[in-house]
C-alpha positions, 0 to 999 in steps of 0.5 A: 501510513495512516489510513486517514491520510489515504482516505483524505488525500490522493497520495503522490506516486513518489510517496507510494514509492517511498512506502514500498521502499521501506516495506521492502527493506523491512521485509528483506534487510530489516536493519540494513537499509544501505545493503544492495543485495538483491531480493530473494523473491519478486515483489509482485509475488509478495503482494499476492493474496495468501490463497495464491501463495503470497504474503497478502500485502496490500498495494498502497496505490490501490488501497488509496484509490479504493478508500477515496472511491468509498467517500465519493460513493457515500457523497453521491448516495447521500449516506447519513454517515459522519 
């Protein structure tokens, strides 16, 4: 998912679900999207930072909100950044 889109628009929760679905399938099933075998680990553990024994994947919802807040902060502080 391009970062520019996440900086500009608030993504709908179904879009975020689809992104997570494809990331999960890529990590555990790679080429077999139709497979129904359960995952070997909990997704929340995968999203933990590496220092806490996770893979360090970023939650797209949190990332989207953070990037939007960055622009709100720049707008209200009248930052001279293009």
